Biopython code that builds the backbone (N, CA, C, O; Angstrom):
import numpy as np
from Bio.PDB.StructureBuilder import StructureBuilder

atoms = [
    (1, "MET", "N", (6.550, 9.695, 11.170)),
    (1, "MET", "CA", (5.142, 9.434, 10.981)),
    (1, "MET", "C", (4.355, 10.677, 11.366)),
    (1, "MET", "O", (4.676, 11.348, 12.347)),
    (2, "ALA", "N", (3.326, 10.980, 10.588)),
    (2, "ALA", "CA", (2.515, 12.166, 10.842)),
    (2, "ALA", "C", (1.676, 11.983, 12.102)),
    (2, "ALA", "O", (1.289, 10.870, 12.459)),
    (3, "ALA", "N", (1.411, 13.085, 12.750)),
    (3, "ALA", "CA", (0.576, 13.049, 13.948)),
    (3, "ALA", "C", (-0.843, 12.642, 13.561)),
    (3, "ALA", "O", (-1.324, 12.975, 12.478)),
    (4, "LYS", "N", (-1.498, 11.925, 14.453)),
    (4, "LYS", "CA", (-2.866, 11.486, 14.202)),
    (4, "LYS", "C", (-3.773, 12.076, 15.263)),
    (4, "LYS", "O", (-3.349, 12.327, 16.391)),
    (5, "HIS", "N", (-5.023, 12.293, 14.892)),
    (5, "HIS", "CA", (-6.015, 12.831, 15.812)),
    (5, "HIS", "C", (-7.138, 11.823, 15.977)),
    (5, "HIS", "O", (-7.543, 11.167, 15.017)),
    (6, "ASN", "N", (-7.624, 11.708, 17.167)),
    (6, "ASN", "CA", (-8.767, 10.846, 17.440)),
    (6, "ASN", "C", (-10.052, 11.587, 17.114)),
    (6, "ASN", "O", (-10.154, 12.796, 17.323)),
    (7, "ILE", "N", (-11.026, 10.856, 16.603)),
    (7, "ILE", "CA", (-12.340, 11.427, 16.344)),
    (7, "ILE", "C", (-13.388, 10.503, 16.962)),
    (7, "ILE", "O", (-13.115, 9.336, 17.242)),
    (8, "THR", "N", (-14.566, 11.029, 17.165)),
    (8, "THR", "CA", (-15.680, 10.226, 17.656)),
    (8, "THR", "C", (-16.627, 10.003, 16.491)),
    (8, "THR", "O", (-16.955, 10.935, 15.756)),
    (9, "LEU", "N", (-17.058, 8.781, 16.331)),
    (9, "LEU", "CA", (-17.927, 8.415, 15.221)),
    (9, "LEU", "C", (-19.130, 7.677, 15.778)),
    (9, "LEU", "O", (-18.974, 6.733, 16.552)),
    (10, "ALA", "N", (-20.315, 8.089, 15.399)),
    (10, "ALA", "CA", (-21.528, 7.420, 15.862)),
    (10, "ALA", "C", (-22.134, 6.643, 14.687)),
    (10, "ALA", "O", (-22.562, 7.237, 13.697)),
    (11, "ILE", "N", (-22.166, 5.320, 14.807)),
    (11, "ILE", "CA", (-22.772, 4.482, 13.773)),
    (11, "ILE", "C", (-23.644, 3.420, 14.428)),
    (11, "ILE", "O", (-23.539, 3.157, 15.626)),
    (12, "GLU", "N", (-24.499, 2.820, 13.623)),
    (12, "GLU", "CA", (-25.405, 1.792, 14.128)),
    (12, "GLU", "C", (-24.605, 0.566, 14.577)),
    (12, "GLU", "O", (-23.567, 0.256, 13.994)),
    (13, "PRO", "N", (-25.081, -0.120, 15.598)),
    (13, "PRO", "CA", (-24.375, -1.314, 16.090)),
    (13, "PRO", "C", (-24.185, -2.393, 15.015)),
    (13, "PRO", "O", (-23.132, -3.026, 14.952)),
    (14, "GLY", "N", (-25.187, -2.598, 14.186)),
    (14, "GLY", "CA", (-25.072, -3.608, 13.128)),
    (14, "GLY", "C", (-23.974, -3.274, 12.132)),
    (14, "GLY", "O", (-23.234, -4.150, 11.683)),
    (15, "LEU", "N", (-23.879, -1.998, 11.794)),
    (15, "LEU", "CA", (-22.836, -1.562, 10.868)),
    (15, "LEU", "C", (-21.456, -1.738, 11.491)),
    (15, "LEU", "O", (-20.520, -2.170, 10.820)),
    (16, "LEU", "N", (-21.331, -1.409, 12.756)),
    (16, "LEU", "CA", (-20.047, -1.579, 13.439)),
    (16, "LEU", "C", (-19.641, -3.050, 13.470)),
    (16, "LEU", "O", (-18.473, -3.379, 13.268)),
    (17, "LYS", "N", (-20.599, -3.925, 13.722)),
    (17, "LYS", "CA", (-20.315, -5.364, 13.755)),
    (17, "LYS", "C", (-19.802, -5.843, 12.397)),
    (17, "LYS", "O", (-18.835, -6.602, 12.327)),
    (18, "LYS", "N", (-20.452, -5.398, 11.322)),
    (18, "LYS", "CA", (-20.027, -5.784, 9.965)),
    (18, "LYS", "C", (-18.663, -5.183, 9.628)),
    (18, "LYS", "O", (-17.835, -5.832, 8.990)),
    (19, "ALA", "N", (-18.432, -3.939, 10.060)),
    (19, "ALA", "CA", (-17.144, -3.282, 9.811)),
    (19, "ALA", "C", (-16.019, -4.022, 10.529)),
    (19, "ALA", "O", (-14.932, -4.195, 9.979)),
    (20, "ARG", "N", (-16.283, -4.452, 11.744)),
    (20, "ARG", "CA", (-15.272, -5.211, 12.488)),
    (20, "ARG", "C", (-14.952, -6.533, 11.783)),
    (20, "ARG", "O", (-13.799, -6.963, 11.748)),
    (21, "ALA", "N", (-15.987, -7.170, 11.221)),
    (21, "ALA", "CA", (-15.776, -8.427, 10.504)),
    (21, "ALA", "C", (-14.925, -8.195, 9.250)),
    (21, "ALA", "O", (-14.012, -8.969, 8.963)),
    (22, "VAL", "N", (-15.226, -7.140, 8.517)),
    (22, "VAL", "CA", (-14.442, -6.806, 7.318)),
    (22, "VAL", "C", (-12.998, -6.511, 7.711)),
    (22, "VAL", "O", (-12.063, -7.002, 7.078)),
    (23, "ALA", "N", (-12.824, -5.718, 8.744)),
    (23, "ALA", "CA", (-11.478, -5.368, 9.210)),
    (23, "ALA", "C", (-10.703, -6.614, 9.625)),
    (23, "ALA", "O", (-9.517, -6.741, 9.321)),
    (24, "ALA", "N", (-11.367, -7.527, 10.316)),
    (24, "ALA", "CA", (-10.698, -8.758, 10.765)),
    (24, "ALA", "C", (-10.277, -9.607, 9.568)),
    (24, "ALA", "O", (-9.177, -10.159, 9.556)),
    (25, "ARG", "N", (-11.146, -9.714, 8.562)),
    (25, "ARG", "CA", (-10.787, -10.492, 7.351)),
    (25, "ARG", "C", (-9.583, -9.892, 6.638)),
    (25, "ARG", "O", (-8.785, -10.606, 6.032)),
    (26, "ARG", "N", (-9.465, -8.587, 6.717)),
    (26, "ARG", "CA", (-8.357, -7.911, 6.030)),
    (26, "ARG", "C", (-7.138, -7.726, 6.927)),
    (26, "ARG", "O", (-6.110, -7.206, 6.493)),
    (27, "GLY", "N", (-7.260, -8.151, 8.164)),
    (27, "GLY", "CA", (-6.133, -7.997, 9.087)),
    (27, "GLY", "C", (-5.870, -6.550, 9.442)),
    (27, "GLY", "O", (-4.720, -6.158, 9.640)),
    (28, "ARG", "N", (-6.904, -5.763, 9.523)),
    (28, "ARG", "CA", (-6.787, -4.325, 9.810)),
    (28, "ARG", "C", (-7.716, -3.966, 10.950)),
    (28, "ARG", "O", (-8.538, -4.779, 11.373)),
    (29, "SER", "N", (-7.588, -2.781, 11.434)),
    (29, "SER", "CA", (-8.528, -2.272, 12.434)),
    (29, "SER", "C", (-9.615, -1.474, 11.713)),
    (29, "SER", "O", (-9.441, -1.056, 10.569)),
    (30, "VAL", "N", (-10.720, -1.274, 12.393)),
    (30, "VAL", "CA", (-11.793, -0.449, 11.831)),
    (30, "VAL", "C", (-11.257, 0.963, 11.590)),
    (30, "VAL", "O", (-11.581, 1.595, 10.585)),
    (31, "SER", "N", (-10.455, 1.436, 12.498)),
    (31, "SER", "CA", (-9.866, 2.771, 12.358)),
    (31, "SER", "C", (-9.012, 2.865, 11.088)),
    (31, "SER", "O", (-9.082, 3.853, 10.357)),
    (32, "ALA", "N", (-8.210, 1.834, 10.836)),
    (32, "ALA", "CA", (-7.361, 1.836, 9.633)),
    (32, "ALA", "C", (-8.214, 1.773, 8.370)),
    (32, "ALA", "O", (-7.913, 2.437, 7.378)),
    (33, "LEU", "N", (-9.278, 0.974, 8.410)),
    (33, "LEU", "CA", (-10.181, 0.909, 7.250)),
    (33, "LEU", "C", (-10.782, 2.277, 6.949)),
    (33, "LEU", "O", (-10.798, 2.727, 5.803)),
    (34, "LEU", "N", (-11.273, 2.928, 7.997)),
    (34, "LEU", "CA", (-11.875, 4.251, 7.815)),
    (34, "LEU", "C", (-10.849, 5.270, 7.323)),
    (34, "LEU", "O", (-11.154, 6.087, 6.454)),
    (35, "ALA", "N", (-9.654, 5.225, 7.867)),
    (35, "ALA", "CA", (-8.608, 6.154, 7.434)),
    (35, "ALA", "C", (-8.283, 5.945, 5.961)),
    (35, "ALA", "O", (-8.109, 6.914, 5.222)),
    (36, "ASP", "N", (-8.198, 4.669, 5.522)),
    (36, "ASP", "CA", (-7.935, 4.382, 4.107)),
    (36, "ASP", "C", (-9.047, 4.918, 3.219)),
    (36, "ASP", "O", (-8.782, 5.527, 2.182)),
    (37, "GLU", "N", (-10.289, 4.694, 3.624)),
    (37, "GLU", "CA", (-11.430, 5.169, 2.843)),
    (37, "GLU", "C", (-11.457, 6.691, 2.762)),
    (37, "GLU", "O", (-11.739, 7.257, 1.705)),
    (38, "LEU", "N", (-11.167, 7.345, 3.871)),
    (38, "LEU", "CA", (-11.135, 8.813, 3.865)),
    (38, "LEU", "C", (-10.014, 9.342, 2.978)),
    (38, "LEU", "O", (-10.194, 10.328, 2.265)),
    (39, "ARG", "N", (-8.853, 8.682, 3.024)),
    (39, "ARG", "CA", (-7.739, 9.073, 2.153)),
    (39, "ARG", "C", (-8.149, 8.984, 0.686)),
    (39, "ARG", "O", (-7.880, 9.890, -0.103)),
    (40, "GLU", "N", (-8.800, 7.885, 0.337)),
    (40, "GLU", "CA", (-9.247, 7.680, -1.048)),
    (40, "GLU", "C", (-10.300, 8.719, -1.441)),
    (40, "GLU", "O", (-10.258, 9.264, -2.544)),
    (41, "LEU", "N", (-11.229, 8.986, -0.549)),
    (41, "LEU", "CA", (-12.267, 9.985, -0.815)),
    (41, "LEU", "C", (-11.670, 11.362, -1.059)),
    (41, "LEU", "O", (-12.072, 12.066, -1.985)),
    (42, "VAL", "N", (-10.713, 11.739, -0.229)),
    (42, "VAL", "CA", (-10.064, 13.052, -0.366)),
    (42, "VAL", "C", (-9.266, 13.112, -1.671)),
    (42, "VAL", "O", (-9.278, 14.138, -2.350)),
    (43, "ALA", "N", (-8.574, 12.028, -2.030)),
    (43, "ALA", "CA", (-7.798, 11.999, -3.269)),
    (43, "ALA", "C", (-8.728, 12.104, -4.485)),
    (43, "ALA", "O", (-8.428, 12.827, -5.435)),
    (44, "GLU", "N", (-9.851, 11.385, -4.455)),
    (44, "GLU", "CA", (-10.813, 11.456, -5.563)),
    (44, "GLU", "C", (-11.382, 12.860, -5.692)),
    (44, "GLU", "O", (-11.558, 13.363, -6.802)),
    (45, "ASP", "N", (-11.669, 13.493, -4.565)),
    (45, "ASP", "CA", (-12.201, 14.852, -4.595)),
    (45, "ASP", "C", (-11.182, 15.820, -5.183)),
    (45, "ASP", "O", (-11.541, 16.718, -5.943)),
    (46, "ALA", "N", (-9.921, 15.639, -4.834)),
    (46, "ALA", "CA", (-8.867, 16.502, -5.377)),
    (46, "ALA", "C", (-8.741, 16.312, -6.887)),
    (46, "ALA", "O", (-8.562, 17.282, -7.624)),
    (47, "GLN", "N", (-8.834, 15.059, -7.349)),
    (47, "GLN", "CA", (-8.768, 14.792, -8.786)),
    (47, "GLN", "C", (-9.961, 15.413, -9.505)),
    (47, "GLN", "O", (-9.813, 15.985, -10.585)),
    (48, "TYR", "N", (-11.145, 15.298, -8.902)),
    (48, "TYR", "CA", (-12.339, 15.886, -9.504)),
    (48, "TYR", "C", (-12.199, 17.399, -9.601)),
    (48, "TYR", "O", (-12.510, 17.992, -10.634)),
    (49, "THR", "N", (-11.733, 18.019, -8.528)),
    (49, "THR", "CA", (-11.559, 19.466, -8.519)),
    (49, "THR", "C", (-10.576, 19.904, -9.595)),
    (49, "THR", "O", (-10.808, 20.893, -10.289)),
    (50, "LYS", "N", (-9.480, 19.170, -9.734)),
    (50, "LYS", "CA", (-8.473, 19.488, -10.746)),
    (50, "LYS", "C", (-9.059, 19.328, -12.157)),
    (50, "LYS", "O", (-8.840, 20.177, -13.021)),
    (51, "ALA", "N", (-9.801, 18.240, -12.387)),
    (51, "ALA", "CA", (-10.402, 18.004, -13.706)),
    (51, "ALA", "C", (-11.458, 19.060, -14.017)),
    (51, "ALA", "O", (-11.556, 19.529, -15.151)),
    (52, "ARG", "N", (-12.246, 19.433, -13.015)),
    (52, "ARG", "CA", (-13.288, 20.448, -13.220)),
    (52, "ARG", "C", (-12.660, 21.788, -13.585)),
    (52, "ARG", "O", (-13.130, 22.477, -14.490)),
    (53, "LYS", "N", (-11.591, 22.152, -12.872)),
    (53, "LYS", "CA", (-10.902, 23.415, -13.159)),
    (53, "LYS", "C", (-10.341, 23.411, -14.583)),
    (53, "LYS", "O", (-10.423, 24.412, -15.295)),
    (54, "ARG", "N", (-9.771, 22.272, -14.990)),
    (54, "ARG", "CA", (-9.214, 22.163, -16.345)),
    (54, "ARG", "C", (-10.322, 22.258, -17.387)),
    (54, "ARG", "O", (-10.164, 22.945, -18.397)),
    (55, "ALA", "N", (-11.438, 21.579, -17.154)),
    (55, "ALA", "CA", (-12.549, 21.613, -18.102)),
    (55, "ALA", "C", (-13.116, 23.018, -18.231)),
    (55, "ALA", "O", (-13.410, 23.470, -19.338)),
    (56, "LEU", "N", (-13.270, 23.712, -17.112)),
    (56, "LEU", "CA", (-13.795, 25.074, -17.162)),
    (56, "LEU", "C", (-12.847, 26.015, -17.891)),
    (56, "LEU", "O", (-13.292, 26.919, -18.597)),
    (57, "SER", "N", (-11.553, 25.811, -17.727)),
    (57, "SER", "CA", (-10.603, 26.674, -18.438)),
    (57, "SER", "C", (-10.638, 26.394, -19.938)),
    (57, "SER", "O", (-10.482, 27.309, -20.746)),
    (58, "LEU", "N", (-10.844, 25.125, -20.313)),
    (58, "LEU", "CA", (-10.960, 24.801, -21.738)),
    (58, "LEU", "C", (-12.233, 25.391, -22.331)),
    (58, "LEU", "O", (-12.236, 25.846, -23.475)),
    (59, "LEU", "N", (-13.309, 25.383, -21.559)),
    (59, "LEU", "CA", (-14.577, 25.915, -22.057)),
    (59, "LEU", "C", (-14.596, 27.434, -22.111)),
    (59, "LEU", "O", (-15.417, 28.015, -22.821)),
    (60, "SER", "N", (-13.716, 28.078, -21.379)),
    (60, "SER", "CA", (-13.711, 29.538, -21.359)),
    (60, "SER", "C", (-13.102, 30.134, -22.625)),
    (60, "SER", "O", (-13.293, 31.317, -22.908)),
    (61, "SER", "N", (-12.376, 29.329, -23.379)),
    (61, "SER", "CA", (-11.819, 29.824, -24.642)),
    (61, "SER", "C", (-12.480, 29.072, -25.798)),
    (61, "SER", "O", (-12.874, 27.917, -25.641)),
    (62, "PRO", "N", (-12.600, 29.717, -26.942)),
    (62, "PRO", "CA", (-13.266, 29.077, -28.072)),
    (62, "PRO", "C", (-12.528, 27.816, -28.527)),
    (62, "PRO", "O", (-11.299, 27.755, -28.504)),
    (63, "LEU", "N", (-13.284, 26.843, -28.928)),
    (63, "LEU", "CA", (-12.691, 25.615, -29.437)),
    (63, "LEU", "C", (-12.435, 25.769, -30.934)),
    (63, "LEU", "O", (-13.274, 26.321, -31.646)),
    (64, "PRO", "N", (-11.295, 25.292, -31.420)),
    (64, "PRO", "CA", (-11.016, 25.395, -32.853)),
    (64, "PRO", "C", (-11.960, 24.473, -33.631)),
    (64, "PRO", "O", (-11.986, 23.263, -33.407)),
    (65, "MET", "N", (-12.725, 25.056, -34.536)),
    (65, "MET", "CA", (-13.681, 24.282, -35.320)),
    (65, "MET", "C", (-13.249, 24.159, -36.783)),
    (65, "MET", "O", (-13.910, 23.493, -37.578)),
    (66, "GLY", "N", (-12.150, 24.797, -37.124)),
    (66, "GLY", "CA", (-11.695, 24.759, -38.506)),
    (66, "GLY", "C", (-12.505, 25.738, -39.343)),
    (66, "GLY", "O", (-13.368, 26.447, -38.825)),
    (67, "GLY", "N", (-12.228, 25.772, -40.612)),
    (67, "GLY", "CA", (-12.987, 26.644, -41.506)),
    (67, "GLY", "C", (-12.541, 28.088, -41.418)),
    (67, "GLY", "O", (-11.584, 28.434, -40.726)),
    (68, "MET", "N", (-13.264, 28.908, -42.137)),
    (68, "MET", "CA", (-12.941, 30.330, -42.216)),
    (68, "MET", "C", (-14.007, 31.132, -41.480)),
    (68, "MET", "O", (-15.180, 30.757, -41.484)),
    (69, "PRO", "N", (-13.606, 32.234, -40.847)),
    (69, "PRO", "CA", (-14.608, 33.084, -40.204)),
    (69, "PRO", "C", (-15.523, 33.704, -41.261)),
    (69, "PRO", "O", (-15.076, 34.064, -42.350)),
    (70, "VAL", "N", (-16.786, 33.820, -40.932)),
    (70, "VAL", "CA", (-17.765, 34.379, -41.862)),
    (70, "VAL", "C", (-18.340, 35.637, -41.228)),
    (70, "VAL", "O", (-18.667, 35.665, -40.042)),
    (71, "ALA", "N", (-18.455, 36.677, -42.049)),
    (71, "ALA", "CA", (-19.011, 37.938, -41.566)),
    (71, "ALA", "C", (-20.504, 37.779, -41.301)),
    (71, "ALA", "O", (-21.174, 36.979, -41.953)),
    (72, "ARG", "N", (-21.010, 38.529, -40.362)),
    (72, "ARG", "CA", (-22.426, 38.470, -39.991)),
    (72, "ARG", "C", (-23.319, 38.745, -41.198)),
    (72, "ARG", "O", (-24.342, 38.085, -41.382)),
    (73, "GLU", "N", (-22.933, 39.715, -42.015)),
    (73, "GLU", "CA", (-23.733, 40.084, -43.186)),
    (73, "GLU", "C", (-23.856, 38.898, -44.149)),
    (73, "GLU", "O", (-24.914, 38.685, -44.741)),
    (74, "GLU", "N", (-22.776, 38.128, -44.304)),
    (74, "GLU", "CA", (-22.816, 36.966, -45.183)),
    (74, "GLU", "C", (-23.744, 35.886, -44.642)),
    (74, "GLU", "O", (-24.438, 35.213, -45.404)),
    (75, "LEU", "N", (-23.753, 35.729, -43.353)),
    (75, "LEU", "CA", (-24.603, 34.712, -42.742)),
    (75, "LEU", "C", (-26.078, 35.030, -42.928)),
    (75, "LEU", "O", (-26.895, 34.124, -43.095)),
    (76, "HIS", "N", (-26.419, 36.306, -42.900)),
    (76, "HIS", "CA", (-27.818, 36.711, -42.948)),
    (76, "HIS", "C", (-28.245, 37.234, -44.321)),
    (76, "HIS", "O", (-29.333, 37.792, -44.464)),
    (77, "GLU", "N", (-27.409, 37.058, -45.306)),
    (77, "GLU", "CA", (-27.727, 37.522, -46.658)),
    (77, "GLU", "C", (-28.855, 36.672, -47.233)),
    (77, "GLU", "O", (-28.844, 35.444, -47.142)),
    (78, "ARG", "N", (-29.835, 37.363, -47.829)),
    (78, "ARG", "CA", (-30.977, 36.666, -48.441)),
    (78, "ARG", "C", (-31.059, 37.069, -49.898)),
    (78, "ARG", "O", (-31.731, 38.033, -50.265)),
    (79, "ARG", "N", (-30.368, 36.318, -50.704)),
    (79, "ARG", "CA", (-30.267, 36.676, -52.123)),
    (79, "ARG", "C", (-31.611, 36.555, -52.827)),
    (79, "ARG", "O", (-31.918, 37.359, -53.707)),
    (80, "ARG", "N", (-32.404, 35.580, -52.463)),
    (80, "ARG", "CA", (-33.688, 35.372, -53.157)),
    (80, "ARG", "C", (-34.684, 36.485, -52.888)),
    (80, "ARG", "O", (-35.607, 36.678, -53.679)),
    (81, "LEU", "N", (-34.529, 37.213, -51.811)),
    (81, "LEU", "CA", (-35.481, 38.275, -51.480)),
    (81, "LEU", "C", (-35.126, 39.600, -52.137)),
    (81, "LEU", "O", (-35.896, 40.555, -52.030)),
    (82, "ARG", "N", (-34.029, 39.686, -52.788)),
    (82, "ARG", "CA", (-33.614, 40.964, -53.396)),
    (82, "ARG", "C", (-33.850, 40.989, -54.853)),
    (82, "ARG", "O", (-33.556, 41.988, -55.509)),
]
sb = StructureBuilder()
sb.init_structure("model")
sb.init_model(0)
sb.init_chain("A")
sb.init_seg("    ")
for serial, (resi, resn, name, xyz) in enumerate(atoms, 1):
    if name == "N":
        sb.init_residue(resn, " ", resi, " ")
    sb.init_atom(name, np.array(xyz, "f"), 0.0, 1.0, " ", f" {name:<3s}", serial, name[0])
structure = sb.get_structure()
């Protein structure tokens, strides 16, 4: 089992009372509830970071749009003015 560290947490008394009630209904301690929530938060953040990195790498290269490349001169050609 991994080593655990104690932390100090300051919360409102009403919130602590509700947290204890939730923990009791789930058969867990407040500490275990908080540890689970922190684990989930860290995992979600890691997934977000990974997805963001992937999205940025996809955006850094041109997306295939199909079709043929067109020269600048062709795009700006004005046949009616000549």
